[in-house]
N, C-alpha and C positions, 0 to 999 in steps of 0.2 A: 488490491491496494496498491498505490503507486508512490513513488517518491518517498518522502520521510515518513508516511504514515506506515508504510510497510516495513522500515527500518525499527520503528519505533515500537510496532506490535509484533516483531519477530519473536520467537520462543527465546532465542539468545539474548536479546536485548531486555526482554522482561526478566530473564533469570539475572541478568547484570544489573538490572533495576532492583530487584529483590535484595541483592547483596548491597547495594548502595543504601536501600531501606532499612536493612538491618543494622547497619553502621550508624544510619541516621537515629533509629530507636535508642541504641546503646548510649549516643552521644547526648540523647535527650534526656535519659536516666541521669546522666551526670549534671546537666544543666539544671535540670529541676531540682535535684537533691540539693546542689551547691545553692541555688537562689533561695530555697526554703530555709536552709541553713543559714544563710546572710540575713535573711529578713526577721527570722526569729530572734537570732543574736542581737540585732539591730533594735527590734523592738523592746526585748527584754533590757537591753543597755539603757534604752531612752527612758523607760519606765522606770528602772532603778536609779538614775541619775536626775530625773526631775525633781525629786524631793530632796536632793542634795545640792542643788544649784543654788548660788548665792547671788542675790542682786546687789549689784554695787555701782556707785556712782561712776560716771565716765571721766569726771573732771581730776579725780585724784587717783593714784595707785595704793591700794592698801596691802602692805606687806603680808598681813596676816591672811590675806587670800592667795598667797603665792601656791600655785600647783593645784588650786580648786578650779572646778567649774563654775564661772561667774556670768551673770547675765547683766548687758550694759545697754542703754540706749542714749544716742546723742547724735550731734552733727558731725558727719564724716568729711572733713577738709583736707585740702592739701594746698602746698604754695608752688607745686610743680607745674611746668606746661608741657603738655604731651604734643609730640611732634610726629608727624607721619614724614619719615625721611625720604620717600619716594617722591612726594609732591610738594614737600615743604609746608603742608598745612600744620599750624600750630595752634593749641587751644587750652586755657587753663581749665582742667577738668580731671575727675576721678579717672574716667575711661573714655577712650575714642575708638570707634570702629569704622572701618571702611567696607563699602558693599560695591562691588562691581558688576554692572550689567553689560552684555555684548550684544550688539545687533546681529542677527544669524538667521539662516533659512531654516525652517521647519518644513518636514514632509508629513502629509497627512494621507494616509491611507484610508480608503473606502471599497468596503466590498458588498456587492448585491447580488442576489441571486435570480438569474433568469432561466426557469426550468430547471434542468439538473445541472446547469452550469453556474459558475461562481464568477461574475465580473468583478475585476479588481481595477480602481482608478486611482490615480496619485494626483494630488495639487500641492503646490509649495507657497508658503508666505513666510514674509520676514517677521520676526518678534524680537522683544527684548528680553533676555534671560540672565539669570545670574549664574546658570549652568554654563559649563564648558560645552562650546558649539560642537554637535554631532558631525562625525566625518563624512564629506560628502561622497566618499566612495561607496558608502552604505546605502545612499539614494538610489532610487530606480533611474532617476534620469538626473545625472551627473551634471552634464553640461548646462552652464547658466546659473547653476545654484551651489557655486563653490563657497565653502565656509572656511573661515580662519583657523588655523591649526592651535587650537586652545585659547585661553584666556590671555589677552596680552598683559593684563594686570592682575595680581590676586586679591582676593579678599584679605583683611588684616584686621588685627585687634591690638590695640595698646592700652596701658594703663599706666597711672602715675607711679613713680619710683616710691614716694611715701606718702601714705594717706593717714591720717590720725583721727581717733575717735576720742575727743577730750585728752586725756594724759596718755592714751593707748595708741599703739601703732599696729595697723592691720598687714597681714601679711598677704604676698600676691594671690593665693587662693581664695580668700576672703574679698579681696578688691573685685575679682572677676565674677563674684556672685552678684555684684550690684549691678542692675540691668542698665544698660547704655540704649536708651531707647527715644531720646529726646533728638529731633532733627537739627542738624547743625548746617545752615545754608552757607555756602561760600561767597565771597564777595570778590568783585573785581580786583579790589586792592591787594586781596591775598595771592593774586596770580603773580605778583611781582615776585613772590619767594620762589617760584617755580624754579626747578633746575634747568639749566640753559638748553639741554637736549629737548625739552618739552615745550618751551616757548614758542608760540606761534601755532602750536598744535592742539591746545588746551583752551577752552572756552568757558564762561560760565552762563548757565541758562537763567531765565528770570527767575525760577524757583530755588536758585542756590545750588544746582549740581554741576559738578565738573563734566564737561563734555570733550571727548578726544575725538575729533572727526572735523570733516571740512563745514558741515551745515547742520546744526542741531534741526532747523526746520525740514530738511530733506535727509534724513538719516541713510546712511550706507552700510552695506553688511562690513562688518569689522570695526565699525564705531563704538565707542564705550561711553557709558554713562556711569559716574561715581558719585555715591551718596554717602555722607558722613553723618553719624549719629553719636551723641555723647552722654555721659552720666556725669551732671553737675554735683557740686557738693549738696549733700542733703541729710536728712535724719534717718539713720538705720538702727537695727537693734542687733545685737551678736550675742550667741551663747558659745564660749569657747573657755580654754584653760588659759588662767593666768600665769604668764611666763616673764616675769618681771615686768617691764612696761609693753610687752608685746603680748597679743591674742593668738593662741596656737590650738590645733586640734586636741581634743580630750580622748585619750584612747580608752576604749572599753573593751569587754570579753569579745573574743573571735576574731581580733584583728580590725575590727571597725574603729571609728572615731565620731566624736561629737564636734562639729563645727558648723554652727548655724548662723546664718545671715540673712536677714529680711529687710524690706525697705520699711520705713515708718517706725514709730514707736509702738513696740509690741510687747506684751508681758512674757514672761518666761513660760507660763503656762500655755499661753496661746502658741509659742514657738514651738514647744514640744509637742502639741495637739498636731500642728501643722507638719512636724517630721514624722509622727507617728502616723498621720495619713499618707504623707509621701512614701514611707516605708510599705504601708499596706496596698498602695497602688502598684509599687515595685514587686511585691509578692505577686498580686493577682495578675501582673502583666507577665511575670516570669511563668505562672502557671498556663495562662492563656497561651503564650508562646510555646511552652513546652507541649501543651495539648495539640497545637496546630503542627509542630514538627513531629509528634509522635503519630498523629493522624496521616501525615504525608508518608512517613516511613512505614506504618502498617499498610497502607495503601498500595506502596510498591512491593510490600512482602506478599500480601493477599494475591494481587492481580493474576500472576501466572498460575498459582494454585486454583484460583476461583475461575479462571479461563478454561483450565484442563477439566475441572470438574462439572462445570455448567456446559461446556461446548459453546459458550456465548462468544461472538466475535469480540475480540479486545478492543477494536476500535469503535465499538458501538456506545452510544451515549447512555443507553440503558444499563449496559453492563457496567461501565465505569461508574454511574450513578450509584448503582447498588453496592458495588465494592466499596465506594466512598462512604456511603452510610454506614457498613459495617466498621470501617477503618475509624469513623468517628465515634460510633458507639464502644469500640474495643479501646479506645484512646482514655474514654473517660475513666473506666476503672484503673487503667494503667497510672495515670497521673494522680489518681486518688490514692493508688498504692504507695507511689513513690512519696508523696506527700505524708501520709500515714507512717512510713518507714522513719522519716526526719522526725516526726512528732513523737515517736517511741522514746526518743532520748530526752523529752520534755516533758511528756505526760503519757504513761502507758495506757490509760483509760482511753484519752482522744485518739491516741495513734492505733490502738485495737480496735476502736469503732471504725475509723477511717479504713484500715487494712481489711477488716471483715466485709465491711461494705464493698470494697474495690473486689474481694473475690467473689461474693454473691453477685454483682453485677457481670463481672468476667464469665462465670459459668452461665448466665442467662443469655449473654452475647454468643457464647460458644454453642450453646443448644439451638439457638436461633439460626446460627449460620448453617448448621448441618440440616435444617429444615429444607425439603425438596421443593416446597411450595413458595417460600420466601427467602430461604438462605442463600448462601454462595453457589450452590447448585441448581438453583432454581431457573426457570424459563422453559423456553421450547413450547411446542405445541402439544397439548392433549387432545386426543381424538375418542369419541364415544364408540362403543361397539358398532352402531349403526354405520358410521362414519369409515370405520376401519373395512366394513364389509363392501363398501363402495369402492373403496380403494382397491381391494382385492379383485373384484368385478371387473374394475377397469384395466388392472394389470393383465387380466385373463383375456381381455378383449380390448386390446389399446385402440383399435380404430373404430370403437363404438362411440361416435360422437353425440348421440342422443343421451347415452348413459352419462357422459362426461357433463353435458350440459344439465342434465336433471341433478346430478350432485351438486354443480356449481349453484344452482338455483336454490337448493336446500341450504348450502353453507350461507350464501347472501341473505337469505331470510333469518338467519342467526347472527348476522353482521360479521360473519368470519371473513376476512379480506381476502382468504384464498379463493373463495368463491367467484368474487369479482375478478381475480386474476386469471383463472381458469377461463371463465367468459371472455375476457379481453384477448386471451391468447386464441381461442377459437375465432372471434372476430377478425383479428389481424390477419389470420391464415387466410381469411377470405377476401382480403381486400388487397388488390394489387400495389407493388410499390409505385410510389408517385402520386397515389389517390390522395386527395385533400382529406379524406375522411380518415387518414391514418394519424395525423398529427396529434389529434387530441387524444386518441387512445394510446398511441405510443407515449404521450406525456404522462398519461395516467398510469400506464404499464410500468414505466420506470419508476414513478413516485411509489407504487405499492411493491415493488422490489426492493427498492432502497430503504423502504421504511419496515418491511416485514420479512424479508429473505433471509437475513440472519436467524430469525426466530425459527423459522420453517426448518433450517439447517441445524438448529442447535442441538437436537439429539444427535445427529451424526457427528457433531463436532465434539460431543463428549466422549465419542469413541475415536476421536482424532482422525476423523474422515471428513474432507471437505474438498470441493471442487476448486482448484486454483489453476490459474495460467500466469506464467512468469511471476509466481509468488504472490499474485493477487487473487482473493476470493471471488469467484465467478459462478453464482448459484445456477445460473440456467445450462451450465455444462451438464448437469446431471438432472435438468428437468425436461419433461416433454408436455407441451401444450399446459403448463402451469402445475405439472405434479412431478415430485421427485420420484423418478421411476428407475435410477440407475446409480451405482456407486462402483468406485475403483478401491479395491482393498489391496494394500501393500504391506501389511504387517500382521503378524502373529496375534492370537488371543482374540480375534474378531469372530471368525467361523472356524468351527462350530460352537465355539465357548459363548460368544454373546450374540446368538441367532435372534434370541428374543427381544433384546434392546436394540439389535438393528432393525428389525422388522416393526417394531414399535417407533423408532425414530422415522423410518420410511415404510409406511405401510402400504404404499403403492409400488414398491420395488418390483422390477420385471427384468432388469438387466444387471448381471454381475459380471465385473471384470476384475481379473486379479493381475497385479505387477509384481515382476520378481525382485524389484529394487526400488529404494528410495533413498533420500539424504537424510540424515539424522541432523539434530540441531547443530553440530559441529560441521556440516556439510561433507559427511563422509558417507560413502555408499553402505547400505546395509541391505542384505539378500533377504529374500523371504520365498518359503515353497509351501503353498497350501496342502494341508492333509485331505487330499480329495476323497479318499474313501469315507473318511468321517463326515466331511461335508454333504456329500451326495445323500447321507443317510437322513438329513433333516426334513421333516414333513413339510416345512414352509417353503421349500423350494417348489412345491406345486405351482406356484404363482409365477416362476420364473420362466421368461421366454427366451431370454438371451444370455449367453455364457460365454465369456472370454478367457481363455488360458494360455494364449501365445507366449511362446518363449519363456516358460516356466521352469524348464528343466524336468519335466514329469516324464513317467514312463508309461508302458503299455497296461500295467494294473491300473493306473489312474484314469485311463480312458476305458477300459473294462469295466470300472466301477460306474462311470457316467453311463456307459450304455446300457448297465443293469439296473440302473435306480429306478424305481416305481414311481419316485417323487419327480422326474423330470419329464413326465409325459407331456408336458406343455411347451416343452422346449422347441422354438422355431429357429434357433440361430446358435451355431456352436462354432467357435474358433479355438482350434488345438494346435495351431500352427508352430512350427519349430520346436515340436516335442517328438524325439525319435522313437515312434511307435511301431513303425514298419509295417508290413502288410497285414500282420495279425491285428493291428489296430483297425484297419478297414474292415476286416472280417468281424470285428466284435460290433462295429457299427452295423454291418450288414445283417447280423443276426439278433440286433437290439430287440427287446420285447415291448420297449416303451417310445423309443426315439421315431416316431411315425409321423410327427409334423414338421420336420426339418425343412425350413426353407432357405436358409444360407448355411453352407459348410464350408468351414476354411481349414485345409490341412496342408498349407503350403510348408516344404521342407520337413516333411514328416518321415522320408526314406519309405514311402510305399512301394515304389517300384512298380514294375508290370503287373505283378500278382495283385497288389493293392488295388491298382485301378480297376482290374477284373472284378475284384470283391465288390467294389461300389457299383460298377456298371450292372452287376446282377443283384443288386439289393433293391428289393420292393419297398424298403422303408424311405427311399429319395423319391417317392411320387409325387412330393409336394415341392421338391427341390427348385428354387428359382436362381441360386448362385452358388457355383462349385469353383472353389480355388484349390487347384492342385499344382501349382506352380513349384519348380525345383524338387521333382520327385522322382525323376528318371523313370516316367511311365513308359518310354519308347514308344515306337510305331504301333506294336500290339495292343499295348494298353490304350493308346489314343483311339485305335481302331475299335476295341470293344466298349468303348465309351459312347463312341459314335453311334454304335449300333443298338446301345441299351434302350429299350422301351420304356424304362422308368424315368428318363429325363425329358420327357415331353414338354415340361413347363420351363426348362432351363431358359433363364434370360442372360445370365452373365457366366461365362466359361472362361477360366485363367489357366491356361496350360503352358505358361511361359517357363523357358529354361528345362526343357524335358526331351529334346533330341527325337522328336516323332517324325522330322522327314517329310519330303514331299507326299509320299504315298498315304501316310496317314493324314495328312491335310487334306487330302483329295477325299478320303473317307468321312472326315467331318464336314466337309463342304456338301457333300451330296446326301448325307444324312438327312433323312425324312423327319427323324425326332428331333431335330435341333432347329425348327422353323421359327421357334420363338426367340432365337438369340438376338440380343441388343447391345451385348458386349463380348468382345472376342479378343483374348491376348495369347498370340502364340510367339512373342518375341524369343530371340536365342533358340530357336529350333531347326535351323539351316533348312527352311523349306524352299528356298531358291525361286528361281522364275516359275519353276513347275508349279510348286505350292501357290504361288501368286495367282496363275493361270486357273487352278483349281477353285480358288475363292471368288475370282473375277466372274467366272462363268456359272457359278452355283446359283440356281433361282430360289435356293432354300434361305439365303441370306438377306433377303429383301428388307428386314427389319433391322439390320445392323447399323448400329449408331456410333460405336466406339470400336475402332480396330487397331491393334497394337502389332505391328510386325518389325519392331527394332532387331537389329542385329541377326539378319535373316540370309545375308548373301543375295538380296533380290536383284541387285544391279539396276541400270536403266530399264533393261527390259522387261523386268518385274513390273516396275512403275508404270511402264507404257500399257501393260496388260490390264493392271489395276483401272488406269485411266480410261480404258476403252470398255469397261463393265458396264453393261446395262441394267445391273440389280443393285449397285451400291449408291442409290439416291439418297437414302436416309443418313448416310454417313454424316456426323457432326465432329468427330474426334479421329484423326488419322495419324498414327505415329510411325515414322518411317527412319529412325536414326541408325547411322552405321550401316548402311546398306550398299555402299560403292555407287551411289546413283549419280548419273551424270547430266549434263545439260539436256541430252536427248530424252531422258527419263522424265525430266521435269517438264518438258514440252509435251510429252506424252499424256501426262497428268492434266496440264492446262488445255488440253485438247477436249477433256471430257465435257460431254453436255449433260451428264448425269450427277456428277458430284459437285454440286453448286451450293450446298448448305453447310459446308465446313465451319467450325467455330474455333478448332484448335487443329494446328499443323505443324508438326515437327519433322524437319528435314536435316537436322544436326548430324555433324560428322559423316559427311557425304563427299562428293568430288564435284559439286557445283559451282560453276565459275559465272562469269557476268552475264552471258547469254541466258543460263538458266535463271538468273535473278530478273532480267528483263522480261522473259517469258512469265513469271511470277506477277510482276508488276502489270502487265497487261491482261492478267486473267480475271474475268468478273467473278471467279469462283471465290475470290478473297473478300467479297462484300461483307459477310457474316463473320469472318475470321476475327476473335478476340484476342487469340494467343498465338503467335508466330516465333517458331525457333529455326533459325537459319545459322546457328554458330558453327564454327569448326568445318568451313567450306573453303573452295578456292577464290571465290569473287573477291574482287578489290572495290576500290571507291567507285569505279563507273557502274557495276552492279548495284552498289548501296544508292548512288544517285538515281538510277532508273526507279528503284524500288520506291524511293522518298517521293519521286513523281508519280507513283501511282494513284489514279482518281478512285481505286477500288478499297483502299484501306480507310474505311470510314469508320468501322467499329473497332478497331485494333486498340487493346488495351495494355498488351504486353509484346515486347519486341526483344528477340535476344539476336544478337549480332558478335557474340563473343569470338576471340581468335581470328578475327577477320582482318585484313590488312587494308582499312578503309581511308587511312590517312588524313590529312587536313581538309582535301577536297569533300570526302565522304563525310566528316563530321560538319562541314558547312552545309552540305545536303540535308544532313539530318535536322540542323538548326533551323534551315529554311523551309522544311517540308511542310506545306500547308494542312495536310490530313492526318498529322500525328498528334492533334490537339487532345485526343482522348486518352493518350497513352498514361498509365499508371506506372509502368515499369519499363525502363530500357536498360538491358544489360549489354554492357561493353566490356566484359571482364577479359584481362589478358590482352587487351587491345593496345597497340602502340599509339599514345597520343600525346601531342605536344601541350605544354600548359595552356597555351593560348586555345587549343582545341577544347581541352576540359573546360576552360572558362567559358568558352561559346556556348558549349552544351548544357553547361550547368544553369546559365542564364536563362536559356530555353525551356529545359525540362525541370529544373529544380532538383527536389528530393527524388524525382522518378528516375533520375540517373544512377546507375549502379556500374562502377567501373572496376571493382574487385570483388 
């Protein structure tokens, strides 16, 4: 997940949300209790005073009613003239209101879905609104849509200083209860009273509205329309306290008061009934408001707990909908309990019934929330025994496409979307990129993954295991052809403790990777070391084909436990790199009674030494091996020679022996070995093989299948490269890495003279002594025609060499070019910007190159985001 969704759904933010939710719930308790208290006291006060109210004539003040609650009806009148001081508008009335509308820009946002993309468009219109104009800085397109800063004139309300009801005088609070809803049209004559600074700016429309602006028929942003409304003298009814000749609020229990005003002639009974109705509405409004606030708070509190318990993605609609339903269901008894608590003070029976009902409902909701089928832990995929058996068989035979498709067909017949997803994965693998048949399948594949991916992973997420890239849930990272078949474990308590849950969540699991560290919710590193002897005792490991435990701080005893486990008999790949097991670790693998199917063995940095290499060379267990990584193990010349002579490595396709100081003699042993004829990749970097080693590789007929050759940091010099260029056997090379070898222009010319090395896709000559002439030789070489990645950084060439390279007619496939640390100058930058054949570049690296601001601007204009200068 990216952007704000990743932030909102992070564990830290969910916990912060839970704290806010708890505060909101506590606040709701206080609000609901207070509103219930207020409405009950008001209702009781109204009920008690209704029978004590005295109906009195409005024409006279009866001293006998002093201090009593009286009911009056009559004509409310005034002799005052109300004036709007800002515009000089005056009218004899009870009340006058001013309403201001402003002409303003409004932004309309429209979202449409096209496939998996959300297309957002914006359009703008001018409207009249009584609201303050929104700031134009918040608009997507500000230019041409500038709004004024706020309303130039505020809304206003005025009332007469003195309003009488017969012999009685109303207080301001009673006057303001008389509705001002009659339009008051402004006439042209009234404009004469406008203040001087407004004259000439204000006009009157045909319907009597003040207009501030140039032309009412063609309004502009910032113009104003001002409407006036009045309350004329009229018949009203009042229930209030007689206080001399004044009508005042009548205080009742709880701090409330009775001060009723209604339009027209209304009886006291009607006014009290109306007041009781308003009080009831207030009470129900408070309960509904409290219910909403409580549900919102409970939702925030439940969300992190439910996400952890169910493993559901917190950003998914289904998860939030389910949590929302439980928040609503839990809020009902909560509000019922708060209301019941207040009712206990008025009626023990009613309060007890309400609180008892609240408790029963709360227990039912709690029990339902723990249900694994529909509760907060619900979700995830449930598999039948037959389906689990299919998963197990596929894990044991991952290349069996017929078995996968058979399983997919069975799932599709059950309308399980995973079946269609597996079938689509198979079909897409068979269709080449760019084929028009891919488009519809790709779209459907994405739809299925987006709709169901989270559910397929829900069981793993309950274990706090999920595939992520840069913090975003990335399900296919742990899937092969539609099936979850790999997990990365970076925390204790998963294996061996919850092995059953792990394999229930991922029944097709065949690859286990362990990670020694992770970041906790506070972004602090947390280390982890698996209990290997206990883990390898699990019978469920029988279906595991890949085990990766690199850099875990493990010991010899851990590797011995793996080598002796009867449950790892189907292991085909083992990565135990950077765990210090020494030669005894290699010996344990050599004599393992079960590890006989290994195809990939990675033991980089395990301190094997010469003895360890010899143990591996003598191991009959490695007869199926296709990849062997022994980099950084100090195997030395004898260890390398023994490996070269091993009859058990005949199927080896990848051999990584970098950083082992094997020297030229052992390189010759490797080159002439009849057992290594299947090699496709060979890494001998940092072994000091020199030109003699290069000669041995170049002249060996056993390396005709070699496609990837890494000879970085081997002191080859130009002579070594000329020897490689003259080889008749290296025609299959697609990747050639020759960094840090003191190669000069003559060496490059020797390479470019090759008539065999013509299919290179990646070439690295960084950190050498290649000058302009070497660059020119490369530029003229037809062997660059297929090169996608070219690294020439940290050489001696300058702008002339770069210019020649840019003029090459052979760089038609280049996607990545590294020219870091070169003195190319402005001329080189101009050559790059003008190069016609660099249009396919996705990356242009110019790190630590001194460029002027103009040169950078020129390159940025040409290459855009492909340019990297640091």
